[in-house]
Steps between C-alpha positions, in 0.01 A plus 500: 500500500384808694701630787219723643418246774855515638678788679847542637496408873204265459505167688451210258517122473796380291518155327839364593458153354874480415584517876358163582437146383188434290329295774473818711315699230126578520269323258525799271884489501559781751742526792359818649728742684416851614694796359505877439515669161799727455471578128284418193618469137312419186569129536595435861433594862800552723413386855668413829430137596416498875620140541843549356539874559628545148369706206412334172313544175165318458280477194145627543374140492698427819353792706163530671363785712466398864114514492491234220718251682 
């Protein structure tokens, strides 16, 4: 997975499907929440979840750039 499309400070859409019941998920299994990237590792993106106000680690599969949302 390439990290070139993500930068620290970038606003993104996070998949927070564990925050809600399955009936509230999109048809593709997403519960979309906005967030801001604070760090990038080889396997994960650390981002602040705007809904909760907390920082967490998200796999690359659970992050989308804002323009793709």
